[in-house]
C-alpha positions, 0 to 999 in steps of 0.5 A: 022227494022222488027218486032219480029216474034210472035206466040201463040196458043193452042196445041190442034189446032196446035200440037208440031210437026206441030209447029216444021215443021213450024219453020224449014221451015221458019228458025226461032230462039227462044224459044217455051214455052209450058204449059199443066196443071201443066207441062211446058217446052221450046224448042229452035230453031236455024235457024229452027233446034231444038238445046235444050229442057228443062222441069221439071227435064229433058233436051234434048231428055228426055224433048222433049219426055215428051213434046210430051205428051202435047196434051192440053195446050198453046204455046208461041214463043219468037223470038231470045231467045237463049238457055243456052245449046245445048242438041240436036244440034247433032240430026237431026231435022226431026228425032226429029219431028218423035220421037215427032209424034210417042210418041204422037201416043203412048200416044193416044193409052194409054189414057184408061190406064192413071191412075188418080192422086189418084189411087195407082199403084203396080209394079208386078215384073219380068224383063223388056221386051226387047222391052219396052224402058225405061229411069232412071225415068221410072224405078224409078217409077216402083221401088217406085211403087213396094210396092203398097202404093203410089198414082200417085200424091205421086209418082210424089212428092217423085220422084220429077217428073212431074205428067203427065210423071208419069201417062204416064209411069204407062200406059206403064207398064200397057199395058205391063202387069207389073203394076196394080191399087190396090186402091185409096188414099183419101187425096191427097197432094198438088203439092206445098208440093213437098219435097226435095228428093235424086236424082233418082237411077242409073239403066239400061234397063237390070235391074229387078225391085223387087216385085211380084204379091203377094207382096201387097194386093189389096184394097177391093172394088177397080178395079184391072187390069191385062195386061191392062184389068179390072178383078173382 
């Protein structure tokens, strides 16, 4: 009997799209577990095809897009482990790999706009631009950030979302000129203090998010941004 196939390493050295291509070409079946800071996720393969993806409060394509943000961290493949569901078996694996690469490229371009966990974002109001593709979790972040009172860490805790995903969402809104940083929180809650919250609101890409540039004052002495650029 052949020994089980094993593979582990650093995502900095072998990014997720390259791993997926390797498994597709070798027709591997099993679970690829990924860890990046406090974020975790799993991608399942069946004879080289991506059939399922699970991450923090996400599954399917949303989870796969989230794990494209794991530019640092560790991966570990378990040979032969089958998924409990098949959320991605209707997608073409080559297409999914392209989605991963595009998401990774976008995240690299947004690095300078990624907020720190203590920074407080504020949504500036208005309709979502037609070209900005957003999911329910992205719009929930905008809704919760409209008053400009919660730090990145608190947004993640109160919405029960992964902090990496929240930081990335805020960077996308900032690049579109729809969000600014208005202050910094001094007492940051622990990730272990995550409260039990209600489900995310049901929203669509055509919905407008309440709030306006003048709805909340900026904190004196803190840097402010407009359309992704720092202003005095």
